[in-house]
C-alpha positions as CSV (number, residue, x, y, z in Angstrom):
1,X,144.9,69.2,87.4
2,X,146.1,65.5,87.7
3,X,143.7,63.1,89.2
4,X,140.5,65.4,88.6
5,X,137.9,65.7,86.0
6,X,138.0,67.5,82.9
7,X,135.2,69.4,82.0
8,X,134.9,69.8,78.1
9,X,131.9,71.6,76.6
10,X,130.6,71.3,73.1
11,X,131.5,75.0,72.1
12,X,135.4,74.6,73.4
13,X,137.4,75.8,70.8
14,X,139.1,72.7,69.1
15,X,142.8,74.1,69.2
16,X,142.1,73.9,72.7
17,X,141.1,70.2,72.9
18,X,143.7,68.9,70.7
19,X,146.5,71.0,73.3
20,X,144.5,69.0,76.3
21,X,144.7,65.8,74.6
22,X,148.5,66.0,73.7
23,X,149.1,65.6,77.1
24,X,149.6,62.0,78.5
25,X,146.3,60.8,80.1
26,X,144.5,58.1,80.8
27,X,140.7,57.8,79.8
28,X,138.5,55.9,82.3
29,X,135.3,57.0,81.6
30,X,133.2,59.3,79.6
31,X,129.8,60.8,80.7
32,X,127.6,62.8,78.5
33,X,125.2,65.4,80.1
34,X,122.0,65.5,78.6
35,X,121.5,69.3,79.4
36,X,120.8,71.8,76.5
37,X,124.7,71.8,76.0
38,X,126.3,68.6,75.4
39,X,129.3,68.1,77.6
40,X,131.9,65.5,78.3
41,X,133.5,64.4,81.4
42,X,137.1,62.8,81.2
43,X,139.5,61.8,83.8
44,X,142.8,62.7,83.2
45,X,146.1,61.4,85.0
46,X,149.7,62.3,84.6
47,X,151.9,59.6,84.4
48,X,153.5,60.0,87.9
49,X,155.2,57.5,90.5
50,X,152.4,59.0,93.0
51,X,148.8,58.2,92.5
52,X,146.1,61.0,93.6
53,X,143.0,60.0,95.2
54,X,140.6,59.3,93.4
55,X,136.9,60.9,93.4
56,X,133.9,58.9,92.9
57,X,131.6,59.4,90.3
58,X,129.0,60.6,93.1
59,X,131.5,63.5,94.1
60,X,131.6,64.5,90.6
61,X,127.6,64.5,90.2
62,X,127.7,66.6,93.5
63,X,130.1,69.1,91.9
64,X,127.8,69.2,88.8
65,X,124.8,69.8,90.8
66,X,126.0,72.5,93.2
67,X,127.4,74.4,89.7
68,X,123.9,73.9,88.5
69,X,122.2,75.4,91.0
70,X,124.3,78.3,91.1
71,X,123.8,78.8,87.4
72,X,119.9,78.4,88.0
73,X,120.0,81.2,90.8
74,X,121.8,83.2,88.7
75,X,119.5,82.8,86.0
76,X,116.5,83.6,88.3
77,X,118.0,86.7,89.4
78,X,118.8,87.7,85.8
79,X,115.4,86.9,84.5
80,X,113.8,88.8,87.3
81,X,114.2,92.2,85.9
82,X,115.0,95.0,88.4
83,X,112.4,97.8,88.7
84,X,114.4,100.8,87.9
85,X,112.7,104.6,88.1
86,X,111.4,105.8,84.7
87,X,113.7,108.5,84.1
88,X,115.2,110.4,80.9
89,X,118.6,110.1,79.9
90,X,118.9,113.6,80.1
91,X,117.4,114.9,82.9
92,X,114.6,117.3,82.4
93,X,114.6,120.4,84.6
94,X,110.9,122.3,85.0
95,X,111.0,125.8,83.9
96,X,109.9,126.9,87.6
97,X,113.6,125.8,88.6
98,X,114.8,128.4,86.4
99,X,113.1,131.5,87.6
100,X,115.5,133.7,89.5
101,X,113.7,133.5,92.6
102,X,113.5,129.6,92.9
103,X,117.5,129.5,92.0
104,X,118.2,132.0,94.7
105,X,116.4,130.2,97.2
106,X,118.1,126.8,96.3
107,X,121.4,128.2,96.1
108,X,121.2,129.4,99.8
109,X,120.1,125.7,100.5
110,X,123.0,124.6,99.3
111,X,125.2,127.2,100.9
112,X,123.5,127.6,104.3
113,X,121.8,124.6,105.3
114,X,123.4,121.7,107.1
115,X,123.0,118.1,106.4
116,X,119.9,117.4,108.4
117,X,117.9,120.3,106.4
118,X,119.3,119.4,103.1
119,X,118.1,115.8,103.7
120,X,114.6,116.8,102.9
121,X,115.5,117.9,99.5
122,X,117.2,114.9,99.0
123,X,113.9,113.1,100.2
124,X,112.2,115.4,97.2
125,X,114.7,114.3,94.7
126,X,113.9,110.8,95.2
127,X,110.1,111.1,95.0
128,X,110.5,113.4,91.8
129,X,112.8,110.8,90.0
130,X,110.2,107.8,91.3
131,X,107.4,109.8,89.6
132,X,105.8,106.6,88.0
133,X,104.7,105.1,91.5
134,X,104.8,108.4,93.5
135,X,102.7,111.1,91.9
136,X,104.0,114.4,93.9
137,X,103.3,117.6,92.0
138,X,106.1,119.2,94.0
139,X,108.7,117.1,94.6
140,X,110.9,118.2,91.6
141,X,110.6,121.9,93.1
142,X,111.3,120.9,96.3
143,X,114.5,119.1,95.5
144,X,115.9,121.7,93.4
145,X,118.4,121.1,90.2
146,X,121.5,120.1,92.6
147,X,119.6,117.2,94.3
148,X,117.9,116.1,91.2
149,X,121.3,115.9,89.2
150,X,123.2,114.1,91.8
151,X,120.5,111.4,92.1
152,X,119.8,111.2,88.5
153,X,123.7,110.7,87.8
154,X,123.8,108.1,90.4
155,X,121.2,105.9,88.9
156,X,122.6,106.3,85.5
157,X,125.7,104.8,86.8
158,X,124.2,102.0,88.7
159,X,122.0,101.0,85.7
160,X,125.0,100.4,83.7
161,X,126.6,98.2,86.2
162,X,123.3,96.4,86.8
163,X,123.3,97.0,90.4
164,X,120.9,95.0,92.5
165,X,120.2,97.9,95.1
166,X,118.5,100.6,92.7
167,X,119.4,104.5,94.1
168,X,116.1,105.7,95.8
169,X,113.9,102.4,96.0
170,X,114.1,102.4,99.8
171,X,112.8,105.6,99.9
172,X,110.2,105.2,97.0
173,X,108.8,102.0,99.1
174,X,108.9,103.9,102.3
175,X,106.8,106.8,100.9
176,X,104.1,104.4,99.5
177,X,104.1,102.4,102.8
178,X,103.1,105.5,104.5
179,X,100.7,106.6,102.1
180,X,98.5,103.4,102.5
181,X,98.9,103.5,106.3
182,X,97.8,107.3,106.2
183,X,94.6,106.3,104.4
184,X,93.9,103.1,106.4
185,X,94.5,104.7,109.6
186,X,91.9,107.8,108.6
187,X,89.6,105.4,107.4
188,X,89.8,103.4,111.0
189,X,88.5,106.1,112.5
190,X,84.8,105.9,111.0
191,X,84.8,109.5,109.5
192,X,85.5,111.4,112.7
193,X,87.2,114.6,112.9
194,X,90.9,113.8,112.5
195,X,94.2,115.6,112.6
196,X,97.7,114.3,110.8
197,X,100.6,115.7,112.6
198,X,103.8,115.6,110.4
199,X,107.0,115.6,112.6
200,X,110.0,116.7,110.3
201,X,107.8,117.5,107.4
202,X,110.6,118.6,105.4
203,X,109.5,119.0,101.8
204,X,106.7,116.5,102.1
205,X,104.0,117.1,99.6
206,X,101.3,114.9,101.1
207,X,98.7,117.7,101.6
208,X,98.7,118.4,97.6
209,X,98.8,114.8,96.9
210,X,96.7,112.4,98.9
211,X,92.7,112.9,98.6
212,X,92.5,111.0,102.0
213,X,93.2,114.2,104.0
214,X,90.2,116.1,102.4
215,X,88.8,115.8,105.8
216,X,92.1,116.0,108.0
217,X,93.5,119.3,109.4
218,X,97.0,118.7,108.7
219,X,100.4,120.0,110.9
220,X,103.6,120.0,109.0
221,X,106.3,120.7,112.0
222,X,109.9,121.4,111.0
223,X,112.6,123.7,111.5
224,X,111.7,127.8,110.8
225,X,114.5,127.8,107.8
226,X,113.2,124.8,105.9
227,X,109.3,125.7,106.3
228,X,109.8,129.5,105.3
229,X,111.7,128.2,102.4
230,X,109.0,125.6,101.4
231,X,106.3,128.2,101.6
232,X,108.3,130.2,99.1
233,X,108.6,127.4,96.9
234,X,104.8,126.6,97.1
235,X,104.2,130.4,96.1
236,X,106.2,129.7,93.2
237,X,104.5,126.9,92.0
238,X,101.0,128.4,92.2
239,X,102.2,131.2,90.1
240,X,103.5,128.8,87.4
241,X,100.9,125.9,88.0
242,X,97.1,126.8,87.6
243,X,96.2,123.4,88.2
244,X,97.9,122.8,91.5
245,X,95.4,122.3,94.6
246,X,95.9,121.6,98.3
247,X,94.2,118.1,99.0
248,X,94.2,118.2,102.5
249,X,91.1,120.1,104.5
250,X,93.5,122.2,106.2
251,X,97.2,123.0,106.5
252,X,99.3,124.7,109.3
253,X,103.0,124.9,109.1
254,X,104.4,125.1,112.5
255,X,107.9,126.1,113.1
256,X,109.0,124.2,115.8
257,X,112.3,122.2,116.8
258,X,111.1,118.9,118.5
259,X,114.2,118.5,120.4
260,X,112.6,121.7,122.4
261,X,111.1,120.2,125.6
262,X,108.3,122.7,124.8
263,X,107.4,121.9,121.3
264,X,104.1,120.3,122.4
265,X,102.8,123.1,123.5
266,X,103.6,125.2,120.6
267,X,102.1,122.7,118.6
268,X,98.6,123.5,120.8
269,X,99.1,127.0,120.4
270,X,99.2,126.6,116.6
271,X,95.6,124.9,116.3
272,X,96.3,121.4,117.4
273,X,93.6,119.6,119.5
274,X,94.8,117.0,121.7
275,X,91.3,115.2,122.2
276,X,90.7,114.6,118.6
277,X,91.7,111.6,116.6
278,X,95.3,111.8,115.6
279,X,97.7,110.1,113.2
280,X,101.2,111.0,114.1
281,X,103.6,110.4,111.0
282,X,107.4,110.3,111.8
283,X,109.1,109.6,108.6
284,X,112.7,109.9,108.4
285,X,112.9,111.7,111.6
286,X,113.4,109.6,114.6
287,X,117.3,108.3,114.0
288,X,118.5,111.6,113.6
289,X,117.3,112.3,117.5
290,X,119.4,111.2,120.3
291,X,118.2,108.5,122.4
292,X,116.6,111.1,124.8
293,X,115.0,113.1,122.5
294,X,113.2,110.4,120.7
295,X,112.0,108.8,123.9
296,X,110.5,111.7,124.9
297,X,108.9,112.1,121.5
298,X,107.5,108.9,121.5
299,X,106.2,108.8,125.4
300,X,104.1,111.9,124.5
301,X,102.6,110.6,121.8
302,X,102.0,107.2,123.2
303,X,100.5,109.4,126.5
304,X,97.5,110.7,123.7
305,X,96.4,106.8,123.5
306,X,95.0,107.4,126.9
307,X,92.9,110.7,125.9
308,X,91.9,109.8,122.0
309,X,92.2,107.5,119.2
310,X,95.9,107.7,118.2
311,X,98.1,106.0,115.6
312,X,102.0,106.1,115.3
313,X,103.7,105.7,112.1
314,X,107.2,105.9,112.0
315,X,110.5,104.1,110.7
316,X,113.1,102.8,113.1
317,X,116.6,102.0,112.3
318,X,118.3,99.0,113.8
319,X,122.0,99.5,115.4
320,X,124.1,98.4,112.5
321,X,122.2,100.7,110.1
322,X,122.5,103.8,112.7
323,X,126.1,102.7,113.6
324,X,128.1,102.5,110.4
325,X,131.3,104.4,110.1
326,X,130.7,108.1,109.8
327,X,127.0,107.9,110.2
328,X,124.9,111.1,111.3
329,X,122.2,109.1,112.9
330,X,121.8,108.2,116.3
331,X,118.6,106.7,117.9
332,X,118.0,103.2,117.0
333,X,115.9,100.1,118.1
334,X,116.5,96.6,117.6
335,X,112.9,95.5,118.4
336,X,110.4,98.5,118.0
337,X,107.8,96.3,118.1
338,X,108.6,95.5,121.7
339,X,109.2,98.8,122.8
340,X,106.4,100.6,121.8
341,X,103.9,98.5,123.7
342,X,106.2,99.3,126.7
343,X,105.2,102.7,126.4
344,X,101.4,102.6,126.3
345,X,100.4,101.3,123.0
346,X,98.3,98.8,122.7
347,X,98.4,97.4,119.0
348,X,101.8,97.3,117.0
349,X,102.7,95.9,113.6
350,X,106.0,95.9,111.8
351,X,107.2,95.8,108.3
352,X,110.8,95.7,106.5
353,X,111.6,96.7,103.0
354,X,111.0,93.6,101.0
355,X,107.7,92.5,103.0
356,X,104.8,91.6,100.9
357,X,103.0,95.2,102.4
358,X,106.6,96.7,102.0
359,X,107.2,95.9,98.5
360,X,104.7,97.6,95.9
361,X,106.2,95.6,93.1
362,X,109.5,97.3,93.4
363,X,111.9,94.9,94.6
364,X,111.9,91.6,92.4
365,X,115.2,90.6,92.9
366,X,115.8,87.7,95.0
367,X,119.2,88.6,95.9
368,X,118.9,92.0,96.4
369,X,119.9,93.3,99.8
370,X,116.5,93.8,101.3
371,X,115.3,90.1,100.0
372,X,118.3,88.5,101.3
373,X,117.9,90.1,104.7
374,X,114.3,88.7,105.0
375,X,115.8,85.3,105.1
376,X,117.9,86.1,108.1
377,X,116.6,86.3,111.7
378,X,116.3,89.7,113.0
379,X,118.8,89.1,115.7
380,X,121.2,88.7,113.2
381,X,123.9,91.6,113.3
382,X,126.6,90.3,110.7
383,X,125.4,88.6,107.5
384,X,126.9,85.1,107.4
385,X,127.7,85.0,103.9
386,X,129.9,88.1,103.4
387,X,130.3,89.9,106.8
388,X,128.7,92.9,105.8
389,X,126.4,94.6,109.0
390,X,122.9,93.5,108.5
391,X,121.1,97.0,108.0
392,X,117.4,96.9,108.4
393,X,114.6,99.8,108.5
394,X,111.8,99.0,110.3
395,X,108.2,100.5,109.2
396,X,106.1,100.7,112.4
397,X,102.6,101.4,112.8
398,X,101.3,101.5,116.7
399,X,97.8,102.5,117.7
400,X,96.1,103.1,120.9
401,X,92.8,104.3,122.1
402,X,91.4,104.9,125.5
403,X,89.4,102.5,127.3
404,X,85.7,102.5,126.5
405,X,83.1,104.0,129.2
406,X,82.1,102.2,131.9
407,X,78.3,101.3,131.0
408,X,77.4,101.1,134.7
409,X,78.8,105.0,135.2
410,X,76.8,106.2,132.1
411,X,73.7,104.5,133.6
412,X,74.2,106.4,137.0
């Protein structure tokens, strides 16, 4: 273009240079760049009756610096390797999934379960394919071949495209965050008796893989169909694996729909003790509930803070996440760290995917979705760079305990 600076790299084909210089031009200044690739900037000018506005050298240098900054950012991003799950090129299916009883069971899951029930198997598939960071002995069996192949195919395709967001990484980070917080919560009870309640337990296998549960009574709460299938799959695993052992002190599966008003009474009838220290685990469940249902569950758990030491571990979606087109989600909270104290929890901490305690070495790329969101205020709903919704997942720990006994009353 007339009146602009022409950038010529040393590697530019000679014939192209000849063509460029065959046009009328006026050389005003030559600037040699001392970067690793020698370059020349030549001011070109067509012979025309109208003169274009001349750019100053400072403007040229500014443009060059901007280009170099973009290149450095891209190089930094590419140099920071994306962490991909350690999966085989050809998916290896465990033999137990080929047994007739297990195949029949997973076939009924595919044909009879709704999207909410199937999400339990999808979660298990993510844990199975991220096995290098999540040691889950039952994940492949719980997931089933269909969900394993679907996720495996997506990971392979995205790897070929060098995608920044790796399929399943958010689930892997979420799982590891809950694992670490469960252990920390149990440690905070100073070896006192404790219970762990998994609401919407799905195909969770923590009772078979977390050693920190060895002194805790675990209650898995979910739909009857889900827990019935899970029990059958565990029985199949026991037959095929002699080394499979439960790590929890005890395990009770409670077939309850927590959308029902009497779910807590049913939980107590199953052996749950309201006056014993309890960790409530609500992983991947709240946003499937309506606002009324979710608040009823949260209020009930918050009320237990007045009875015994209570820890709530939950993940919350913000509004953009729950209101995407064709979303199956309902409940959301943009500020769960403000909501939970209003319900009665005395201590609340919040993390986002990518934070130092919610990273686990799996999110290196500074330009991936999660790290980019961390640089924006939480109040931002639309990303200023590309106009996409700022979809966030909050990992929240809330706790509370009854006030200490009054020493004067104790003396009396």
